[in-house]
C-alpha positions as CSV (number, residue, x, y, z in Angstrom):
1,X,-19.2,-4.6,5.2
2,X,-18.6,-8.2,5.9
3,X,-17.2,-9.4,9.0
4,X,-15.1,-12.2,9.9
5,X,-17.3,-15.2,11.8
6,X,-16.1,-18.4,10.1
7,X,-13.6,-20.6,12.1
8,X,-11.2,-20.0,10.0
9,X,-11.7,-16.3,9.3
10,X,-10.6,-16.2,12.8
11,X,-7.9,-18.0,12.5
12,X,-7.0,-15.3,9.8
13,X,-7.7,-12.7,12.2
14,X,-5.3,-14.2,14.7
15,X,-2.8,-14.7,12.3
16,X,-2.9,-10.8,11.0
17,X,-3.1,-9.7,14.7
18,X,-0.4,-11.4,15.9
19,X,1.7,-9.9,13.1
20,X,0.6,-6.7,13.8
21,X,1.2,-6.7,17.4
22,X,5.0,-7.4,16.3
23,X,4.7,-3.9,14.6
24,X,3.5,-1.9,17.2
25,X,3.4,-1.4,20.8
26,X,0.5,-2.8,23.1
27,X,-0.5,0.4,23.4
28,X,-0.1,2.0,19.9
29,X,0.1,5.7,19.6
30,X,-1.9,7.2,16.7
31,X,0.8,7.6,14.4
32,X,1.1,3.7,14.5
33,X,-2.4,3.5,14.3
34,X,-2.1,5.4,11.4
35,X,0.2,2.9,9.9
36,X,-1.6,-0.1,10.6
37,X,-4.8,1.5,9.2
38,X,-2.9,2.0,5.6
39,X,-1.3,-1.2,5.8
40,X,-4.6,-2.7,6.1
41,X,-6.8,-0.6,3.7
42,X,-4.0,-1.2,1.1
43,X,-4.4,-4.4,1.6
44,X,-7.9,-4.8,1.7
45,X,-8.1,-2.6,-1.7
46,X,-5.6,-4.5,-3.6
47,X,-5.5,-8.3,-2.2
48,X,-8.3,-9.1,-4.3
49,X,-7.5,-7.6,-7.5
50,X,-4.1,-8.9,-7.3
51,X,-5.5,-12.6,-6.9
52,X,-7.9,-11.9,-9.8
53,X,-5.4,-11.1,-11.9
54,X,-2.7,-14.5,-10.8
55,X,-5.9,-16.3,-11.3
56,X,-6.0,-14.7,-14.7
57,X,-2.6,-15.4,-15.2
58,X,-2.5,-18.6,-14.7
59,X,-5.2,-19.5,-17.5
60,X,-2.9,-17.6,-19.5
61,X,-0.1,-20.3,-18.6
62,X,2.9,-18.1,-19.2
63,X,5.5,-18.9,-15.6
64,X,7.1,-16.0,-15.8
65,X,4.3,-13.5,-15.1
66,X,2.6,-15.9,-12.9
67,X,6.0,-16.5,-11.1
68,X,6.3,-12.7,-10.5
69,X,3.0,-12.0,-9.6
70,X,2.6,-15.2,-7.1
71,X,5.8,-13.8,-5.5
72,X,4.4,-10.1,-5.0
73,X,1.2,-11.4,-3.4
74,X,2.9,-13.8,-1.3
75,X,5.1,-11.0,-0.1
76,X,1.9,-8.8,0.6
77,X,0.1,-11.7,2.3
78,X,3.2,-12.8,4.6
79,X,4.0,-9.3,5.5
80,X,0.4,-9.3,7.0
81,X,0.6,-12.2,9.0
82,X,-1.8,-14.3,6.1
83,X,-0.3,-17.6,6.4
84,X,-2.6,-19.3,4.0
85,X,-2.5,-17.0,1.4
86,X,1.2,-16.6,1.3
87,X,1.9,-20.4,1.5
88,X,-0.9,-20.9,-1.7
89,X,1.1,-18.2,-3.6
90,X,4.4,-19.9,-2.7
91,X,3.2,-22.8,-4.0
92,X,2.3,-21.0,-7.7
93,X,5.3,-19.4,-7.4
94,X,7.8,-22.2,-6.7
95,X,5.7,-24.7,-9.7
96,X,6.1,-21.5,-11.9
97,X,9.7,-21.3,-11.0
98,X,10.1,-24.6,-12.3
99,X,8.6,-23.8,-15.6
100,X,5.2,-25.0,-14.7
101,X,1.4,-23.1,-14.2
102,X,-0.5,-24.4,-11.8
103,X,-3.6,-25.9,-13.7
104,X,-6.0,-22.7,-12.5
105,X,-8.8,-25.0,-11.2
106,X,-8.2,-26.1,-7.6
107,X,-5.5,-23.8,-6.6
108,X,-6.9,-20.8,-7.7
109,X,-10.5,-21.8,-6.0
110,X,-8.2,-22.0,-2.7
111,X,-6.4,-18.9,-3.6
112,X,-9.3,-16.6,-4.1
113,X,-11.1,-18.1,-0.8
114,X,-8.1,-17.7,1.1
115,X,-8.1,-14.0,0.0
116,X,-11.5,-13.0,0.5
117,X,-11.4,-14.8,3.9
118,X,-7.9,-12.8,4.5
119,X,-9.8,-9.9,3.5
120,X,-12.5,-10.5,6.0
121,X,-10.2,-10.7,8.6
122,X,-8.5,-7.4,7.8
123,X,-11.6,-5.5,7.4
124,X,-12.6,-6.6,10.9
125,X,-9.4,-5.5,12.0
126,X,-9.7,-2.5,10.4
127,X,-12.7,-1.8,12.4
128,X,-11.0,-2.7,15.7
129,X,-8.0,-0.1,14.8
130,X,-10.1,2.8,13.6
131,X,-11.6,2.5,17.3
132,X,-8.3,3.3,18.6
133,X,-8.5,7.1,17.2
């Protein structure tokens, strides 16, 4: 399993950890740990697929689906404290809301890299929370 070892991944871990600290007590109950694990595992499973689909939609060039998908992924990322990924999705969403689909080249590469890094961070935190059970 991948671990978060790059400096940017460590920053992602810190962002997600801070958000989780807002959601649960410092010494989380078993129910809180279970909830956090469901959130983390769900994000790790779904975010790469969502990012791939967003890039595919960007290539297709229809602003409506791009806007909607970027909005959804932005919300998931923001709810988990993944600020970088949320910001990239926000940029794509805002452009699509204006009727412009951002060229999928550089922004897509950044979005996929941010998703991969965030998933590594989420997996590292998943291991930490699993140890609490």
